[in-house]
C-alpha positions in Angstrom: 56.0 184.0 317.6 58.2 180.9 317.4 61.9 181.1 317.8 64.1 180.7 314.8 67.7 179.9 314.4 70.6 181.2 312.3 73.8 179.5 311.4 76.9 181.7 310.6 80.2 181.0 309.1 82.3 183.8 310.4 80.2 187.0 309.9 78.2 185.4 307.0 74.8 184.1 307.7 74.5 180.8 305.8 71.1 179.5 307.0 68.0 180.6 308.9 64.9 178.7 309.9 63.2 176.5 312.4 65.0 173.7 314.2 66.5 171.4 313.1 68.6 173.1 310.4 70.8 171.3 307.9 73.9 172.9 306.3 74.0 171.9 302.7 76.5 172.2 299.9 79.4 170.8 301.8 81.9 168.4 300.3 81.2 164.8 301.2 83.3 162.9 303.8 84.9 166.1 305.1 85.8 166.9 308.7 84.5 170.3 309.9 86.3 171.8 312.9 84.5 173.0 316.0 83.7 176.7 315.6 83.7 176.8 311.8 80.0 177.4 312.1 78.1 179.2 314.9 74.5 179.0 315.8 72.2 181.7 317.4 68.6 181.7 318.5 66.4 184.6 317.3 63.6 185.7 319.6 61.6 188.9 319.0 64.2 189.8 316.4 67.1 189.7 318.8 70.0 187.2 318.4 71.4 185.3 321.3 75.2 185.0 321.7 76.8 182.9 319.0 77.6 179.3 320.1 80.2 177.2 318.3 78.7 174.1 316.6 80.8 171.1 317.6 83.1 169.3 315.1 81.4 167.0 312.7 82.0 164.9 309.6 79.8 165.3 306.5 78.1 162.3 305.1 79.4 160.4 302.1 
């Protein structure tokens, strides 16, 4: 079974699927701070430790 990934914002899961994942619904041209979102890998139903997603800017 292939690994899947989940993205969390705090304790809320906002996205799950195969890599690459795209977070949608964000305001355009917005700076998002490191750690606002975290990613985990899911293998055999078990999540890895959460890893902070680096800071990024949304597209216009």
